[in-house]
N, C-alpha and C positions, 0 to 999 in steps of 0.2 A: 846389785840393784834389787830393791824389794818389788813385790808383785804390783802394788798400787802404782808405783812410779812407771812400771812397764806399760800400764794401761792409760797413762796420762795423754799421750799423743793420740791414740785411737779415740779417747773420750772427747778431746778438743776437735778432732776431725768429725766426729759424730755431731757435735754441736754446729759445726760449720755446714754439714749436710742439712741439718734441720733449718738453719738460717736460709740457705739457698732454696730449700723446699717451701718455706713460708713466702719468700720473695717470689718464687715461681708461681705459687698459688695466688698471691695477690696481684700478679701481673695480668691475670685473666687468660681466657682461652681465645684463640689458639695460643698454646704455650710458646714463649720465647725460646727459640731453638738453642741459643747460646746458654741461657740459664738452665734449660732442661738438660743439656749435655754436661754442663759443669756439675749440676746436682747428681746426675747418674755416675759420673766419673769419681767424684768425691766419695759417694756412697760405696762404689766398688772398691776404692782404695781403703776405706774404713774396714770393710769386710776382710780384705786381704791382710792388712796390718794386724787387725784383731785376731784373726785365725792363726797367724804366725805366732803372736804372743801367747795365745792360749795353748797351742801345741808345744811350744818351747817350755812353758811353765808346767804343763802336764807331765813332761818327761821327768821332772824332779819332784813329783807329788805322788803320794800314795793314792791308789785307785779308790774312788768313791762313786757309788751309783748315783748319788745326788748330783755330782758334777756332770756326769754324762747326761742325765735327764735335763739339767739346766742348759747344757750346750745344745741338746736337741731342740729344746723350746726356743732358744735364741736363734738357731738355724732356721727353724720353721717360720719364725717372725721375719727373718731376713728374706726368705723366699717369698713370703706374703707381700713384703714391701716392694720387691722388684716386680712381682707379678701384677699387683694392683697398680703400681706406677705405670707399667706398660699398658695395662688395660685402660686406665684413665686417659692416657695420652692418645689412644686409638679410639676413644669413645665406644669401647666395647662394654657390654653388660650394663648394669645399672650404676651410673656414676656415683650416686649418693652412697650406695652400699660399698663400692670400691673405696671411696674417700673415707668412710667410717673405718674400714679395715686398715687403710693406709695411715690413718691418724692413731688408731689403737695399737697396732703392731709395735711401733717404737716404744710405747710405754711398757708393754709386756717384755720387750727385748731388753730395755734398760734394767728393769727389775731383775730379770733372769741373769743378765750379764754382771750387774753389781753383786748379786748373790754369788755368782761363779767366782768373781775376783775375790770376794770375801773368803769363800771356802778354799780357794787356791792359796791365799795368804795365810789362812789359819793352818793349812796343811803343811806349810813350810816351817812352822814353829816347832 
């Protein structure tokens, strides 16, 4: 199975997380508990499945500092997403700032992850 195929399921699950996040956001505050929990659980599942795929693929790939840097960037984005999501749900800190970070972090995470998958795929050739 090639590297791109391995990341198809996490990619689809990520899109599902985004869809539930948009739905949750559009449903207004206070957040719908069921939508909020589904969004969090799908996001956690995406992180777990993606991490498993990355680590499995890294075992068969030559070490590259760029890969490690991209994985760190992606990980920091994921931590930012979970933290800002929690803070927004609790109305802690400035909501607008948290929302901006929560909307920007997935963009950076996708760029870093797509580049990671590209480098992992290139490293297998």
